N, C-alpha and C positions, 0 to 999 in steps of 0.2 A: 542550920546554919545559913546566915546570909552572905551570899557572893559577893565580895568587894569587886565594884565597879568602875568607879571613879576615887582619884585622890584627892577629894577636895580638900579634906580635913589637913591633910599633909601640905598641899600647895598654901593653905591658909597660914599655916605655921612657919612657913617658910619663908610668907613674904611680910609675916609679922602681921597680920591682920585676925580679926576676929567672927565668929559668926555674926555676932550682933552688927559689927559694921559690916559685913555685906546684905544682911537682910534688910539696913537701912539703906543701903545702895542701889538696892534692888527693888523696894519697896512690899517687902513680904515679910512675914512673921518669921521670926527667930527661930520658933519651933520647925518651920518648914526648912530653913538650912542647916537646923540640928539632924534632921531626917535625910538630908541630903547627904552630909558628912557622914553618917553612920550607914551609908546605903541601904537604909528603908524602903527610901523612894529615891528618883532621879528626877533631876531637872529638864524639862524639854530643851531641844537643839537650840532653840533661840535664848533660852535663858542660859544655857550653856556658853553659848558663844559672849552673853553679854558677861559673865563670870570671867572668863578667857579674858575679856578688853579690862574689866574692872583690875583683875591683878598681875595684867601684864604678861601673860604666859599665853601657850598657844593651847587651842581646844585637847590637843592631842596631849600634853603635858597634866590635863586634867583626867585623863582617861585612863583605866587600865590596860595594857599591852595584850 
């Protein structure tokens, strides 16, 4: 069982954005964003900061407590 580390999927839904939109904004493959959303792998800290900026949330909101 994969431990959920980030809340990216939930935050995307909360702000009304999609994986594809985020992938386009970051210049990455949508499959990569999907892996982040399912906690298969995690974005690096720089990318996490960019995601928070794009979604207008804090990095803390993207991470599980």
